[in-house]
N, C-alpha and C positions, 0 to 999 in steps of 0.2 A: 060546154063541155059534155053534155049528155050527147048532143048531136054528133059528136066525134068519138063517142065510146070512152071518154076519159072521165075517171073518177077523181073527185077532189081528194086532196091528201091531208086536210084539216077538217074538223068538224064543226061545232056550234060556232057561231058568231059571237065574239066578245069573250070567249074563253080562252086565257093566256095559256092554259095547261096543253091545249090543242097544238100550239105552234111555238112551245117554249125555246126550242133550240134556235129558231129564226129570231125570236124576240131578243133572246140572249146576245146573239150576234149583233144584231142592230144596235143594242145598248152599248156594247164594247166599241163598235165601229164609231159611235157618235162620240162616246167618251174619250177614246184614244185618238182620233183623227179629226173628226169634222169640227167638234166644239174647241179644238185647240187653234184653229185658223180662221182667218177672214178671206173669202174667196171673192175676186173681183166680179166673177160672173157665175152663173149656174153652170155653164160648160166646164169652167175650171174645176168646180167641186165634182162634177160627174167624173172628169178625168182622173182626179185625185182618188176617188173611191174605186174606180174600175182598173186602175193601172196595176 
């Protein structure tokens, strides 16, 4: 990142407070969508989440 002049958007490793919005989104996505289905392949799961 530094080679390209990009600054990281999160701080310390392991601190949930630095990335709370993303962690909350991931938890809801898993609870409401992913954990309620059985996907036949990894690609099916990716398509479902990104559609």
